[in-house]
N, CA, C and O atoms as a GROMACS GRO file, in nm:
protein
  568
    1UNK      N    1   9.334  11.264  12.125
    1UNK     CA    2   9.403  11.372  12.054
    1UNK      C    3   9.395  11.345  11.904
    1UNK      O    4   9.424  11.234  11.859
    2UNK      N    5   9.356  11.444  11.829
    2UNK     CA    6   9.347  11.431  11.684
    2UNK      C    7   9.482  11.459  11.620
    2UNK      O    8   9.554  11.550  11.660
    3UNK      N    9   9.513  11.379  11.519
    3UNK     CA   10   9.639  11.398  11.447
    3UNK      C   11   9.610  11.469  11.316
    3UNK      O   12   9.509  11.443  11.251
    4UNK      N   13   9.698  11.557  11.277
    4UNK     CA   14   9.686  11.621  11.147
    4UNK      C   15   9.749  11.531  11.043
    4UNK      O   16   9.813  11.431  11.077
    5UNK      N   17   9.732  11.566  10.916
    5UNK     CA   18   9.790  11.486  10.808
    5UNK      C   19   9.941  11.481  10.814
    5UNK      O   20  10.002  11.386  10.765
    6UNK      N   21  10.003  11.583  10.873
    6UNK     CA   22  10.149  11.590  10.876
    6UNK      C   23  10.210  11.506  10.987
    6UNK      O   24  10.332  11.489  10.993
    7UNK      N   25  10.126  11.451  11.077
    7UNK     CA   26  10.178  11.375  11.189
    7UNK      C   27  10.153  11.227  11.165
    7UNK      O   28  10.042  11.178  11.184
    8UNK      N   29  10.255  11.156  11.122
    8UNK     CA   30  10.242  11.013  11.098
    8UNK      C   31  10.333  10.939  11.195
    8UNK      O   32  10.454  10.962  11.198
    9UNK      N   33  10.273  10.852  11.273
    9UNK     CA   34  10.349  10.776  11.371
    9UNK      C   35  10.385  10.640  11.314
    9UNK      O   36  10.337  10.601  11.207
   10UNK      N   37  10.469  10.568  11.386
   10UNK     CA   38  10.510  10.434  11.341
   10UNK      C   39  10.389  10.342  11.330
   10UNK      O   40  10.385  10.257  11.240
   11UNK      N   41  10.292  10.357  11.420
   11UNK     CA   42  10.173  10.272  11.413
   11UNK      C   43  10.092  10.299  11.286
   11UNK      O   44  10.026  10.209  11.235
   12UNK      N   45  10.096  10.422  11.236
   12UNK     CA   46  10.024  10.456  11.114
   12UNK      C   47  10.084  10.387  10.992
   12UNK      O   48  10.014  10.363  10.893
   13UNK      N   49  10.213  10.354  10.998
   13UNK     CA   50  10.277  10.289  10.885
   13UNK      C   51  10.222  10.148  10.864
   13UNK      O   52  10.231  10.094  10.754
   14UNK      N   53  10.165  10.089  10.968
   14UNK     CA   54  10.114   9.953  10.956
   14UNK      C   55   9.966   9.951  10.918
   14UNK      O   56   9.910   9.843  10.898
   15UNK      N   57   9.903  10.065  10.908
   15UNK     CA   58   9.764  10.068  10.864
   15UNK      C   59   9.762  10.048  10.713
   15UNK      O   60   9.845  10.103  10.641
   16UNK      N   61   9.667   9.972  10.669
   16UNK     CA   62   9.655   9.946  10.526
   16UNK      C   63   9.565  10.051  10.462
   16UNK      O   64   9.449  10.025  10.429
   17UNK      N   65   9.619  10.168  10.446
   17UNK     CA   66   9.545  10.276  10.380
   17UNK      C   67   9.631  10.333  10.268
   17UNK      O   68   9.751  10.308  10.260
   18UNK      N   69   9.566  10.407  10.183
   18UNK     CA   70   9.638  10.479  10.077
   18UNK      C   71   9.590  10.623  10.085
   18UNK      O   72   9.499  10.664  10.013
   19UNK      N   73   9.651  10.698  10.175
   19UNK     CA   74   9.603  10.832  10.208
   19UNK      C   75   9.641  10.934  10.101
   19UNK      O   76   9.719  10.906  10.010
   20UNK      N   77   9.583  11.050  10.114
   20UNK     CA   78   9.610  11.157  10.018
   20UNK      C   79   9.758  11.198  10.021
   20UNK      O   80   9.814  11.233   9.918
   21UNK      N   81   9.819  11.192  10.138
   21UNK     CA   82   9.961  11.228  10.150
   21UNK      C   83  10.051  11.131  10.074
   21UNK      O   84  10.162  11.167  10.035
   22UNK      N   85  10.003  11.009  10.053
   22UNK     CA   86  10.082  10.908   9.982
   22UNK      C   87  10.069  10.920   9.831
   22UNK      O   88  10.146  10.858   9.758
   23UNK      N   89   9.974  10.996   9.785
   23UNK     CA   90   9.953  11.011   9.641
   23UNK      C   91  10.047  11.117   9.585
   23UNK      O   92  10.062  11.224   9.644
   24UNK      N   93  10.108  11.087   9.475
   24UNK     CA   94  10.198  11.182   9.411
   24UNK      C   95  10.115  11.270   9.319
   24UNK      O   96  10.059  11.223   9.220
   25UNK      N   97  10.108  11.399   9.351
   25UNK     CA   98  10.029  11.490   9.270
   25UNK      C   99  10.105  11.616   9.230
   25UNK      O  100  10.053  11.698   9.154
   26UNK      N  101  10.226  11.633   9.280
   26UNK     CA  102  10.306  11.751   9.249
   26UNK      C  103  10.355  11.747   9.105
   26UNK      O  104  10.425  11.654   9.065
   27UNK      N  105  10.317  11.846   9.028
   27UNK     CA  106  10.358  11.849   8.887
   27UNK      C  107  10.509  11.863   8.873
   27UNK      O  108  10.568  11.811   8.778
   28UNK      N  109  10.573  11.933   8.967
   28UNK     CA  110  10.718  11.948   8.963
   28UNK      C  111  10.788  11.814   8.983
   28UNK      O  112  10.882  11.781   8.911
   29UNK      N  113  10.742  11.739   9.081
   29UNK     CA  114  10.805  11.610   9.109
   29UNK      C  115  10.779  11.512   8.995
   29UNK      O  116  10.869  11.437   8.957
   30UNK      N  117  10.658  11.513   8.940
   30UNK     CA  118  10.626  11.424   8.828
   30UNK      C  119  10.712  11.458   8.707
   30UNK      O  120  10.766  11.368   8.642
   31UNK      N  121  10.727  11.587   8.677
   31UNK     CA  122  10.812  11.628   8.564
   31UNK      C  123  10.957  11.587   8.589
   31UNK      O  124  11.026  11.541   8.498
   32UNK      N  125  11.003  11.604   8.712
   32UNK     CA  126  11.139  11.565   8.747
   32UNK      C  127  11.160  11.414   8.732
   32UNK      O  128  11.266  11.370   8.688
   33UNK      N  129  11.059  11.336   8.769
   33UNK     CA  130  11.068  11.191   8.754
   33UNK      C  131  11.084  11.151   8.608
   33UNK      O  132  11.168  11.068   8.575
   34UNK      N  133  11.003  11.210   8.520
   34UNK     CA  134  11.011  11.175   8.379
   34UNK      C  135  11.142  11.223   8.316
   34UNK      O  136  11.191  11.161   8.222
   35UNK      N  137  11.198  11.333   8.367
   35UNK     CA  138  11.323  11.385   8.311
   35UNK      C  139  11.446  11.311   8.364
   35UNK      O  140  11.534  11.273   8.287
   36UNK      N  141  11.452  11.289   8.496
   36UNK     CA  142  11.576  11.240   8.556
   36UNK      C  143  11.559  11.114   8.640
   36UNK      O  144  11.656  11.066   8.699
   37UNK      N  145  11.439  11.059   8.647
   37UNK     CA  146  11.417  10.942   8.730
   37UNK      C  147  11.474  10.815   8.670
   37UNK      O  148  11.492  10.805   8.549
   38UNK      N  149  11.503  10.719   8.754
   38UNK     CA  150  11.549  10.587   8.710
   38UNK      C  151  11.426  10.501   8.686
   38UNK      O  152  11.323  10.519   8.751
   39UNK      N  153  11.437  10.407   8.592
   39UNK     CA  154  11.321  10.322   8.567
   39UNK      C  155  11.362  10.177   8.549
   39UNK      O  156  11.477  10.146   8.516
   40UNK      N  157  11.266  10.091   8.570
   40UNK     CA  158  11.283   9.948   8.543
   40UNK      C  159  11.148   9.892   8.504
   40UNK      O  160  11.044   9.952   8.529
   41UNK      N  161  11.153   9.774   8.443
   41UNK     CA  162  11.031   9.711   8.393
   41UNK      C  163  11.015   9.574   8.456
   41UNK      O  164  11.104   9.489   8.447
   42UNK      N  165  10.903   9.555   8.520
   42UNK     CA  166  10.859   9.422   8.563
   42UNK      C  167  10.723   9.406   8.498
   42UNK      O  168  10.621   9.450   8.550
   43UNK      N  169  10.724   9.341   8.381
   43UNK     CA  170  10.606   9.337   8.295
   43UNK      C  171  10.484   9.291   8.373
   43UNK      O  172  10.492   9.192   8.446
   44UNK      N  173  10.373   9.358   8.362
   44UNK     CA  174  10.336   9.467   8.273
   44UNK      C  175  10.352   9.606   8.336
   44UNK      O  176  10.284   9.700   8.294
   45UNK      N  177  10.440   9.620   8.435
   45UNK     CA  178  10.454   9.748   8.505
   45UNK      C  179  10.589   9.812   8.476
   45UNK      O  180  10.693   9.749   8.494
   46UNK      N  181  10.587   9.937   8.431
   46UNK     CA  182  10.709  10.017   8.420
   46UNK      C  183  10.708  10.108   8.542
   46UNK      O  184  10.609  10.176   8.569
   47UNK      N  185  10.818  10.110   8.613
   47UNK     CA  186  10.828  10.187   8.736
   47UNK      C  187  10.936  10.292   8.720
   47UNK      O  188  11.050  10.260   8.687
   48UNK      N  189  10.899  10.418   8.743
   48UNK     CA  190  10.995  10.529   8.741
   48UNK      C  191  11.005  10.579   8.884
   48UNK      O  192  10.903  10.607   8.948
   49UNK      N  193  11.126  10.591   8.935
   49UNK     CA  194  11.143  10.630   9.075
   49UNK      C  195  11.260  10.725   9.089
   49UNK      O  196  11.350  10.730   9.006
   50UNK      N  197  11.256  10.802   9.197
   50UNK     CA  198  11.362  10.898   9.225
   50UNK      C  199  11.358  10.932   9.373
   50UNK      O  200  11.252  10.939   9.435
   51UNK      N  201  11.476  10.952   9.427
   51UNK     CA  202  11.485  10.997   9.566
   51UNK      C  203  11.439  11.142   9.573
   51UNK      O  204  11.470  11.222   9.484
   52UNK      N  205  11.364  11.177   9.677
   52UNK     CA  206  11.314  11.313   9.690
   52UNK      C  207  11.362  11.372   9.822
   52UNK      O  208  11.421  11.304   9.906
   53UNK      N  209  11.335  11.500   9.840
   53UNK     CA  210  11.366  11.566   9.966
   53UNK      C  211  11.286  11.497  10.074
   53UNK      O  212  11.168  11.467  10.055
   54UNK      N  213  11.348  11.472  10.188
   54UNK     CA  214  11.282  11.398  10.295
   54UNK      C  215  11.147  11.457  10.328
   54UNK      O  216  11.135  11.575  10.361
   55UNK      N  217  11.046  11.374  10.319
   55UNK     CA  218  10.908  11.414  10.345
   55UNK      C  219  10.865  11.348  10.474
   55UNK      O  220  10.860  11.225  10.482
   56UNK      N  221  10.834  11.427  10.576
   56UNK     CA  222  10.804  11.370  10.707
   56UNK      C  223  10.670  11.298  10.711
   56UNK      O  224  10.648  11.215  10.799
   57UNK      N  225  10.581  11.327  10.617
   57UNK     CA  226  10.449  11.264  10.623
   57UNK      C  227  10.451  11.119  10.581
   57UNK      O  228  10.388  11.035  10.646
   58UNK      N  229  10.522  11.087  10.474
   58UNK     CA  230  10.530  10.947  10.431
   58UNK      C  231  10.656  10.928  10.346
   58UNK      O  232  10.696  11.019  10.274
   59UNK      N  233  10.717  10.810  10.355
   59UNK     CA  234  10.842  10.788  10.283
   59UNK      C  235  10.826  10.765  10.134
   59UNK      O  236  10.923  10.778  10.059
   60UNK      N  237  10.705  10.731  10.088
   60UNK     CA  238  10.683  10.702   9.946
   60UNK      C  239  10.560  10.777   9.898
   60UNK      O  240  10.455  10.775   9.963
   61UNK      N  241  10.573  10.843   9.783
   61UNK     CA  242  10.458  10.902   9.716
   61UNK      C  243  10.444  10.831   9.582
   61UNK      O  244  10.542  10.815   9.510
   62UNK      N  245  10.322  10.788   9.550
   62UNK     CA  246  10.299  10.704   9.433
   62UNK      C  247  10.194  10.765   9.342
   62UNK      O  248  10.092  10.817   9.388
   63UNK      N  249  10.221  10.757   9.211
   63UNK     CA  250  10.122  10.790   9.108
   63UNK      C  251  10.107  10.667   9.020
   63UNK      O  252  10.204  10.596   8.993
   64UNK      N  253   9.984  10.641   8.977
   64UNK     CA  254   9.955  10.523   8.895
   64UNK      C  255   9.891  10.570   8.766
   64UNK      O  256   9.795  10.647   8.768
   65UNK      N  257   9.943  10.524   8.652
   65UNK     CA  258   9.886  10.564   8.524
   65UNK      C  259   9.860  10.443   8.435
   65UNK      O  260   9.930  10.342   8.441
   66UNK      N  261   9.756  10.457   8.353
   66UNK     CA  262   9.719  10.356   8.254
   66UNK      C  263   9.693  10.430   8.124
   66UNK      O  264   9.624  10.532   8.123
   67UNK      N  265   9.747  10.379   8.015
   67UNK     CA  266   9.738  10.445   7.886
   67UNK      C  267   9.595  10.452   7.833
   67UNK      O  268   9.524  10.352   7.829
   68UNK      N  269   9.555  10.572   7.794
   68UNK     CA  270   9.423  10.590   7.734
   68UNK      C  271   9.420  10.531   7.594
   68UNK      O  272   9.314  10.490   7.544
   69UNK      N  273   9.536  10.526   7.530
   69UNK     CA  274   9.545  10.469   7.396
   69UNK      C  275   9.522  10.318   7.398
   69UNK      O  276   9.456  10.263   7.311
   70UNK      N  277   9.577  10.252   7.500
   70UNK     CA  278   9.562  10.107   7.511
   70UNK      C  279   9.427  10.066   7.570
   70UNK      O  280   9.375   9.959   7.538
   71UNK      N  281   9.371  10.151   7.655
   71UNK     CA  282   9.242  10.124   7.718
   71UNK      C  283   9.151  10.246   7.700
   71UNK      O  284   9.145  10.332   7.788
   72UNK      N  285   9.080  10.254   7.587
   72UNK     CA  286   8.998  10.371   7.560
   72UNK      C  287   8.881  10.389   7.658
   72UNK      O  288   8.834  10.501   7.678
   73UNK      N  289   8.835  10.281   7.719
   73UNK     CA  290   8.722  10.290   7.812
   73UNK      C  291   8.773  10.322   7.952
   73UNK      O  292   8.860  10.254   8.006
   74UNK      N  293   8.717  10.428   8.011
   74UNK     CA  294   8.758  10.471   8.144
   74UNK      C  295   8.732  10.362   8.247
   74UNK      O  296   8.806  10.351   8.345
   75UNK      N  297   8.629  10.282   8.227
   75UNK     CA  298   8.598  10.174   8.319
   75UNK      C  299   8.717  10.078   8.331
   75UNK      O  300   8.753  10.036   8.441
   76UNK      N  301   8.777  10.044   8.218
   76UNK     CA  302   8.892   9.954   8.218
   76UNK      C  303   9.014  10.017   8.284
   76UNK      O  304   9.082   9.953   8.364
   77UNK      N  305   9.040  10.144   8.251
   77UNK     CA  306   9.154  10.214   8.312
   77UNK      C  307   9.138  10.222   8.463
   77UNK      O  308   9.232  10.197   8.538
   78UNK      N  309   9.019  10.256   8.507
   78UNK     CA  310   8.994  10.269   8.651
   78UNK      C  311   9.006  10.134   8.722
   78UNK      O  312   9.056  10.128   8.835
   79UNK      N  313   8.961  10.028   8.659
   79UNK     CA  314   8.973   9.894   8.719
   79UNK      C  315   9.120   9.857   8.738
   79UNK      O  316   9.159   9.807   8.844
   80UNK      N  317   9.201   9.881   8.637
   80UNK     CA  318   9.344   9.848   8.647
   80UNK      C  319   9.410   9.932   8.756
   80UNK      O  320   9.488   9.880   8.836
   81UNK      N  321   9.379  10.061   8.760
   81UNK     CA  322   9.437  10.147   8.864
   81UNK      C  323   9.393  10.101   9.003
   81UNK      O  324   9.472  10.105   9.098
   82UNK      N  325   9.268  10.058   9.015
   82UNK     CA  326   9.217  10.009   9.142
   82UNK      C  327   9.292   9.881   9.185
   82UNK      O  328   9.326   9.866   9.302
   83UNK      N  329   9.316   9.791   9.090
   83UNK     CA  330   9.391   9.669   9.120
   83UNK      C  331   9.533   9.701   9.168
   83UNK      O  332   9.581   9.644   9.266
   84UNK      N  333   9.598   9.792   9.098
   84UNK     CA  334   9.736   9.830   9.135
   84UNK      C  335   9.737   9.897   9.272
   84UNK      O  336   9.821   9.864   9.356
   85UNK      N  337   9.644   9.989   9.294
   85UNK     CA  338   9.636  10.060   9.422
   85UNK      C  339   9.614   9.964   9.538
   85UNK      O  340   9.679   9.974   9.642
   86UNK      N  341   9.522   9.870   9.519
   86UNK     CA  342   9.492   9.774   9.625
   86UNK      C  343   9.612   9.683   9.653
   86UNK      O  344   9.644   9.660   9.769
   87UNK      N  345   9.676   9.634   9.550
   87UNK     CA  346   9.794   9.548   9.569
   87UNK      C  347   9.906   9.626   9.640
   87UNK      O  348   9.973   9.572   9.727
   88UNK      N  349   9.925   9.752   9.602
   88UNK     CA  350  10.027   9.836   9.666
   88UNK      C  351   9.992   9.860   9.813
   88UNK      O  352  10.077   9.848   9.901
   89UNK      N  353   9.866   9.894   9.838
   89UNK     CA  354   9.820   9.926   9.972
   89UNK      C  355   9.842   9.810  10.068
   89UNK      O  356   9.883   9.830  10.183
   90UNK      N  357   9.817   9.689  10.023
   90UNK     CA  358   9.829   9.571  10.108
   90UNK      C  359   9.976   9.535  10.134
   90UNK      O  360  10.008   9.484  10.241
   91UNK      N  361  10.064   9.562  10.039
   91UNK     CA  362  10.202   9.512  10.047
   91UNK      C  363  10.308   9.619  10.072
   91UNK      O  364  10.427   9.587  10.066
   92UNK      N  365  10.271   9.741  10.100
   92UNK     CA  366  10.368   9.851  10.111
   92UNK      C  367  10.448   9.852  10.241
   92UNK      O  368  10.548   9.924  10.249
   93UNK      N  369  10.408   9.776  10.342
   93UNK     CA  370  10.466   9.790  10.475
   93UNK      C  371  10.616   9.763  10.482
   93UNK      O  372  10.689   9.836  10.550
   94UNK      N  373  10.663   9.661  10.413
   94UNK     CA  374  10.807   9.631  10.416
   94UNK      C  375  10.889   9.745  10.355
   94UNK      O  376  10.994   9.782  10.408
   95UNK      N  377  10.840   9.799  10.245
   95UNK     CA  378  10.910   9.913  10.182
   95UNK      C  379  10.911  10.032  10.277
   95UNK      O  380  11.014  10.099  10.290
   96UNK      N  381  10.799  10.059  10.343
   96UNK     CA  382  10.791  10.170  10.437
   96UNK      C  383  10.891  10.152  10.551
   96UNK      O  384  10.962  10.246  10.587
   97UNK      N  385  10.896  10.033  10.608
   97UNK     CA  386  10.990  10.007  10.718
   97UNK      C  387  11.134  10.028  10.672
   97UNK      O  388  11.215  10.089  10.742
   98UNK      N  389  11.164   9.978  10.553
   98UNK     CA  390  11.300   9.988  10.498
   98UNK      C  391  11.339  10.135  10.477
   98UNK      O  392  11.447  10.177  10.518
   99UNK      N  393  11.252  10.211  10.414
   99UNK     CA  394  11.284  10.351  10.383
   99UNK      C  395  11.284  10.438  10.508
   99UNK      O  396  11.369  10.526  10.522
  100UNK      N  397  11.192  10.414  10.599
  100UNK     CA  398  11.186  10.493  10.722
  100UNK      C  399  11.310  10.466  10.807
  100UNK      O  400  11.366  10.558  10.866
  101UNK      N  401  11.352  10.341  10.812
  101UNK     CA  402  11.472  10.305  10.888
  101UNK      C  403  11.597  10.371  10.833
  101UNK      O  404  11.689  10.402  10.908
  102UNK      N  405  11.601  10.392  10.702
  102UNK     CA  406  11.716  10.456  10.639
  102UNK      C  407  11.696  10.605  10.615
  102UNK      O  408  11.782  10.670  10.555
  103UNK      N  409  11.584  10.659  10.662
  103UNK     CA  410  11.552  10.802  10.648
  103UNK      C  411  11.556  10.846  10.501
  103UNK      O  412  11.622  10.945  10.467
  104UNK      N  413  11.486  10.773  10.416
  104UNK     CA  414  11.482  10.801  10.272
  104UNK      C  415  11.338  10.828  10.231
  104UNK      O  416  11.246  10.762  10.280
  105UNK      N  417  11.320  10.924  10.141
  105UNK     CA  418  11.189  10.948  10.080
  105UNK      C  419  11.204  10.933   9.929
  105UNK      O  420  11.302  10.978   9.871
  106UNK      N  421  11.106  10.867   9.867
  106UNK     CA  422  11.110  10.849   9.722
  106UNK      C  423  10.975  10.883   9.661
  106UNK      O  424  10.871  10.881   9.727
  107UNK      N  425  10.980  10.913   9.532
  107UNK     CA  426  10.859  10.933   9.452
  107UNK      C  427  10.859  10.826   9.345
  107UNK      O  428  10.963  10.795   9.286
  108UNK      N  429  10.741  10.768   9.320
  108UNK     CA  430  10.731  10.655   9.228
  108UNK      C  431  10.612  10.676   9.135
  108UNK      O  432  10.504  10.717   9.179
  109UNK      N  433  10.632  10.647   9.007
  109UNK     CA  434  10.522  10.641   8.911
  109UNK      C  435  10.516  10.497   8.860
  109UNK      O  436  10.616  10.442   8.814
  110UNK      N  437  10.397  10.439   8.868
  110UNK     CA  438  10.376  10.303   8.817
  110UNK      C  439  10.291  10.315   8.691
  110UNK      O  440  10.179  10.366   8.695
  111UNK      N  441  10.345  10.267   8.579
  111UNK     CA  442  10.276  10.275   8.450
  111UNK      C  443  10.241  10.134   8.406
  111UNK      O  444  10.327  10.047   8.396
  112UNK      N  445  10.113  10.112   8.379
  112UNK     CA  446  10.067   9.981   8.332
  112UNK      C  447  10.086   9.976   8.182
  112UNK      O  448  10.034  10.063   8.110
  113UNK      N  449  10.159   9.875   8.131
  113UNK     CA  450  10.197   9.875   7.990
  113UNK      C  451  10.131   9.766   7.906
  113UNK      O  452  10.147   9.765   7.784
  114UNK      N  453  10.058   9.675   7.968
  114UNK     CA  454   9.998   9.564   7.893
  114UNK      C  455   9.877   9.612   7.812
  114UNK      O  456   9.826   9.722   7.833
  115UNK      N  457   9.831   9.527   7.720
  115UNK     CA  458   9.712   9.557   7.641
  115UNK      C  459   9.588   9.486   7.694
  115UNK      O  460   9.480   9.502   7.639
  116UNK      N  461   9.604   9.406   7.800
  116UNK     CA  462   9.490   9.334   7.855
  116UNK      C  463   9.485   9.350   8.007
  116UNK      O  464   9.586   9.377   8.071
  117UNK      N  465   9.365   9.333   8.061
  117UNK     CA  466   9.346   9.346   8.205
  117UNK      C  467   9.390   9.216   8.272
  117UNK      O  468   9.358   9.107   8.224
  118UNK      N  469   9.464   9.227   8.380
  118UNK     CA  470   9.515   9.111   8.452
  118UNK      C  471   9.433   9.085   8.577
  118UNK      O  472   9.350   9.167   8.616
  119UNK      N  473   9.455   8.972   8.640
  119UNK     CA  474   9.384   8.938   8.764
  119UNK      C  475   9.452   9.005   8.883
  119UNK      O  476   9.566   9.051   8.874
  120UNK      N  477   9.380   9.009   8.995
  120UNK     CA  478   9.436   9.070   9.114
  120UNK      C  479   9.557   8.992   9.165
  120UNK      O  480   9.657   9.052   9.204
  121UNK      N  481   9.550   8.859   9.164
  121UNK     CA  482   9.662   8.778   9.214
  121UNK      C  483   9.789   8.801   9.132
  121UNK      O  484   9.898   8.814   9.188
  122UNK      N  485   9.774   8.808   9.002
  122UNK     CA  486   9.890   8.835   8.916
  122UNK      C  487   9.945   8.975   8.944
  122UNK      O  488  10.067   8.994   8.950
  123UNK      N  489   9.855   9.072   8.960
  123UNK     CA  490   9.896   9.210   8.988
  123UNK      C  491   9.967   9.218   9.122
  123UNK      O  492  10.069   9.286   9.135
  124UNK      N  493   9.915   9.150   9.221
  124UNK     CA  494   9.976   9.153   9.354
  124UNK      C  495  10.117   9.094   9.351
  124UNK      O  496  10.208   9.147   9.414
  125UNK      N  497  10.135   8.985   9.277
  125UNK     CA  498  10.269   8.926   9.264
  125UNK      C  499  10.365   9.024   9.198
  125UNK      O  500  10.481   9.034   9.240
  126UNK      N  501  10.321   9.094   9.096
  126UNK     CA  502  10.407   9.192   9.027
  126UNK      C  503  10.440   9.309   9.119
  126UNK      O  504  10.554   9.356   9.121
  127UNK      N  505  10.341   9.356   9.194
  127UNK     CA  506  10.365   9.468   9.287
  127UNK      C  507  10.465   9.426   9.395
  127UNK      O  508  10.550   9.506   9.434
  128UNK      N  509  10.457   9.302   9.443
  128UNK     CA  510  10.555   9.253   9.542
  128UNK      C  511  10.695   9.256   9.483
  128UNK      O  512  10.791   9.295   9.551
  129UNK      N  513  10.708   9.215   9.356
  129UNK     CA  514  10.839   9.220   9.290
  129UNK      C  515  10.888   9.364   9.277
  129UNK      O  516  11.006   9.392   9.297
  130UNK      N  517  10.797   9.455   9.243
  130UNK     CA  518  10.832   9.597   9.230
  130UNK      C  519  10.881   9.651   9.364
  130UNK      O  520  10.983   9.720   9.369
  131UNK      N  521  10.810   9.620   9.472
  131UNK     CA  522  10.849   9.671   9.603
  131UNK      C  523  10.983   9.613   9.648
  131UNK      O  524  11.064   9.684   9.708
  132UNK      N  525  11.007   9.485   9.620
  132UNK     CA  526  11.137   9.426   9.654
  132UNK      C  527  11.248   9.493   9.573
  132UNK      O  528  11.356   9.519   9.626
  133UNK      N  529  11.223   9.520   9.448
  133UNK     CA  530  11.323   9.586   9.363
  133UNK      C  531  11.352   9.727   9.415
  133UNK      O  532  11.468   9.770   9.417
  134UNK      N  533  11.248   9.800   9.456
  134UNK     CA  534  11.269   9.934   9.512
  134UNK      C  535  11.352   9.927   9.641
  134UNK      O  536  11.436  10.013   9.664
  135UNK      N  537  11.328   9.827   9.724
  135UNK     CA  538  11.408   9.811   9.846
  135UNK      C  539  11.554   9.785   9.811
  135UNK      O  540  11.644   9.836   9.877
  136UNK      N  541  11.578   9.706   9.707
  136UNK     CA  542  11.716   9.680   9.663
  136UNK      C  543  11.780   9.807   9.609
  136UNK      O  544  11.898   9.833   9.636
  137UNK      N  545  11.705   9.885   9.533
  137UNK     CA  546  11.758  10.009   9.475
  137UNK      C  547  11.800  10.108   9.583
  137UNK      O  548  11.899  10.180   9.568
  138UNK      N  549  11.724  10.112   9.693
  138UNK     CA  550  11.751  10.209   9.799
  138UNK      C  551  11.808  10.142   9.924
  138UNK      O  552  11.785  10.187  10.036
  139UNK      N  553  11.881  10.035   9.904
  139UNK     CA  554  11.947   9.966  10.013
  139UNK      C  555  12.071  10.045  10.051
  139UNK      O  556  12.162  10.063   9.970
  140UNK      N  557  12.074  10.092  10.174
  140UNK     CA  558  12.185  10.174  10.222
  140UNK      C  559  12.283  10.085  10.296
  140UNK      O  560  12.247  10.021  10.396
  141UNK      N  561  12.406  10.080  10.249
  141UNK     CA  562  12.510  10.002  10.315
  141UNK      C  563  12.591  10.096  10.402
  141UNK      O  564  12.648  10.194  10.354
  142UNK      N  565  12.596  10.066  10.531
  142UNK     CA  566  12.666  10.155  10.625
  142UNK      C  567  12.813  10.123  10.631
  142UNK      O  568  12.887  10.188  10.704
   0.00000   0.00000   0.00000
C-alpha cells in the first residue's frame, strides 16, 4: 500500500530523512516566527521557534538560513546549510518522539551566525544542543 505525504506513521519518524513536509516554506509561518517567535543562541546558531497549529504530517518544520553578507559565495552558503541539514536529519528522532508524545507541533528557523565555516562534528554537537534546548522549551508537565 502506498502512503501519501500526509500519512506519517511512527515507523516513519525513525527514518533518517528530511522530507519536503519537514521543510518550513510557508511565508505566513516564517513571518509569524520573526514577529512573535522565541529565540535563543547556541553559537554559531540562532534558533527562532514557535508553537504552531498541530500538523499531522510532522511535528517539526525547519528552515535553515545563512547570511549572504557573511558568505558571498553560494558554494559556502550551500555547504553550511548542507552541514546543518545533515546534522539535524541524523539527530532529530528524540525531538520527534518528545513532541509527538506531547501532541505538539513547532516551526523552527535555524540561522547560522558565524563568519567562518565549521566542521561537521562541531555542527553536529551544536545541533544536539539545539534539539535538547527545544525539548526543554516544549517540556509539558502534567
